N, C-alpha and C positions, 0 to 999 in steps of 0.2 A: 504494500500500500504506500502511496505517496506521503511524504512527510512535509515538504514545503507547501505553503499555501498556493503558490503558483502551479505546482504540480497537481495539487488537488483540483484546482480550477481547470487545468488542462484535461484532467480525467473526466470532469463533468462535461466539458465542451465536446470531448471525443465521443462520449455516450450519445449526446444530442445529434452530433454529425452522423454517427453511425445509423441512427434511425432514419434521417433524411436520405442518406446514401442508399440504404436498403430499399427505401420507398422508390427512389429513382431507378435503381437496378431492376426491381420487380416490374416497374412500369415499362421500361424499355424491353425487358424480356418478354412480357406478356403481349405487348403490341407487335413486337418482331415475330413472335411465334404465330400470332393470329394472321399476320400478313403472309408469312411463309406458307402457312397451311392453305390459304386461299390461292397462292401462286402454284403450289403443288397440285391443287385440285383444278387448276386452269380456270378459275373463276375470275375473269378479268374485271367485271363490274364490281364484285365484292372487294377485290384487291385495290381498285381505284378508290373505293370508299374508305378502306382501312389505311391507305397511305398517308393522308394528312394527320391522323392521330399518331402514327408512327413518327412522322417528321416532328410533330409537336413535342413528343417525349424526348427525341434526340436533341432538339434545340434547347429545351429546358435543362437537360443534363449538361450540355456544353456551356450554357450560360452560367450555371452554378459551379462549373469546374469539375463536375463528376467525370466527364470524359473531355478530351481535348477537342477543340473546334474542328481540326482536320479529321479526327476520327469520326465525328458526327457527319461531316461532309462525305467521307468515304462510304459510310453505311447508307446514307441517303442516295448516293450515286449508284450503289450496288442494288438497292431496292428498286430504283427507277429502271435500271438495266434489266432486272428480272421481270418487271412489269412489261417492258417493251418487247421482251422475248415472247410474251404470250400472243402477240400479234395484233 
């Protein structure tokens, strides 16, 4: 356990950040999984509807620093490429 008051504060802050980070991660994972399922099922209309929510999750994660900006851009680009492959 931390002894210094600053270390105690850092521990409290880390616990709060962990909650937010887990929320962001589960949001990205669930939206990504839903989008990939629709692409695998070749449901273009459904995938087009799911894409904005996936983008939103990535943008929020990049804004808060959960993932890097370029990583979000890369995932968005790959999602759009998968959608375009459907025809």
